[in-house]
C-alpha positions, 0 to 999 in steps of 0.5 A: 516483514511488514507484509506478514502482519495481520494488523490492518491499522499497522499495515495501513499506517506504514503504507500511508507514511510511504505514500505521504513521503512520496517514496514511490519506489518503496511504496511500489515494491511494498504493494507488489509484495503485498499483492504477491502474498494476497495481502493488499486487501489488508489496507484500509483505503478509506482511511486516507485519500492520499493512500487510496490515490497512491494505490490507484496510481500504482494499479494504473501504472501496472495496468491492474 
């Protein structure tokens, strides 16, 4: 459900909370679904270094 929201703030906050809680499995699944739906660009990666780092690490792990 979260991946269908068009609200950048809500998407970023939810994803950031997963990143900060070190929920790597849930975060990875969410990012995978977001990419599959072309929604990853909705995240405001400049708002949180923790989130930006988590997305970079996820991309590296998937060789993206």
